[in-house]
N, C-alpha and C positions, 0 to 999 in steps of 0.2 A: 311711254304710257298713254292709253287713250284716255281723251278729254273727259269722257263721262265719268271717271273715276275721280278725276279731280273736282269737278262738281258734286259728287257724291260727298267728297271729304270735305267741301266747302258747307254743303248742306248740314252736315253732322257738326261741325263747327258752329254755324249760325244757330242751329237748334240748341245746343247746349247754351249758347249765348242768350238764347230768348228764354229758357229756363231760369237762367241766373238773373235775367234783368226785368222781365215780364212786361216788355214794352210794345210788343207787337209788331216792332219793326225788324227785328232780327227773324222772327219767324216768317214772315213775309218773303225776306230775302232767302230763307230757307226753302221755302216753297218755290220760288224762282230758280233756285239752283237745283232743285228736284226735277224739274221741269226741263231744264237745260241738260241735266243728266240723262233724261229721257230721249232729248233730240240727240244727244251724241250717241246714246246705244243704237238709235235708230241708223246711225252713220251719216248724219248730216255734218257738215263742215263747221269748223269753229266758230267762225264769224254768225252763222245761222244761229248756232248754240248761245252765244253772247246776245244776240239779239232777243232770243226767246227769253233769257234771264233779265234782260233790261227791260223789256215790254211788260212782263209778268211781274216783276218786282215794282216798276212804276204804276202799274195799274193798281196793284194791291195797296201801295203805301197811298195813293190818291183817293182811292174808292173805299176799300174794305177797312183799312185802318180807322179812318175818321169814323165811320159808322160803329165798328167795335167800341171805340173809345167812349163814344156818346151813350153807348149802352152800359159801359162799365162805370160812367160817372154819374148813374141816374141819381135823383135826389134820394134822400132815406125813405123809407117807406112810411105811409101815413101813419101818424101815433094814434094808438087806440087804448081803449080802458081810461086808467085814472091818469095816463101820461097825455091823453088827449085835452085834459082839462087844465095843463099848465099855459099860463098866459091868457086864459079866460076870464071874463068878469065874473064878480060873486056880489051877493048882498049879505051883509052881516045881519043875523036873526038874533042872536045873543051875544053880548059884549065879547070883542075878541082880545085876549092879551097875550103875554108870552107863554101861557100855560093852557090855557083853554078858550072855547067860544065856539060858536055854531055860524055857518054861512050857508047860503041857498046858492048852488051851482046849476043852473039848467033845470030847475025845479026839483032838485035833490038836496037834502039836508046833510051837511059834511060837517065833521068835527073841524075846528081850526085853531092855529096858533099865529099870533103875529109874527112875521118874518123877523121883524126888529123886537127881540125880546121885551124891550122895555116899553114899547108903545102899546096904548089901549084904545081900540077902535070901537066907537059907540054903535048900536043898533042903528040900522037903516043906510050907514054908510056903504058906498060901492067900493069894492076893492077888487084887486087883480091876484090871482093864484100865481104865485112864483115857484112854488114846488108842492110835490105830494110826497108824504114820508107815510107810509103804510095807508090809514084811513084818514090821515090828517092833512088837511091843506094848509099851506103855510101862506098867508096873504099879506098883502100890503096895500093901505089906501091909495086909490086913485089920485093923480092931482090934478 
C-alpha cells in the first residue's frame, strides 16, 4: 500500500474526531495528515512525509489553535437596550414597594418594584437595578 493512502485514512479519522469533539486539535492534525498525503503522492519518502506531518501539526497546534481558541472564547457581546441597565444605579422618584414605584435611570423614568417584595424604599434613595421584567425595574437599595 502506498503511504499517501494511509495518510488520507488518518486524515479522515482525525476529521471525524474533530467533528465529534470540536477541540480544534484533531482538525489541525487532519490538516497535517492531508499535507503528508500530498507529499506521499508526490513520491517523497516516508521519513519526509512524517516530517511534513510533524512540522505542520506542531506549527498548527502552536500558532493556529491558540488564536482560534481566543476568538472562540470572546466575552459575550455588549448588553444593549433594557438589559444594559442591569447593575446600574437609579434614584427613587416615587416610593418603591413590592408592587409599584418609580425610579430614574440615566434620566429616564421607569416603573419599579422592590426586589425584596416586603421592602419599602423611600423617595430619594439610591438603588441598584437587579433585573428588568418587561418595562419594570426590580431594584434594591445600595448599601
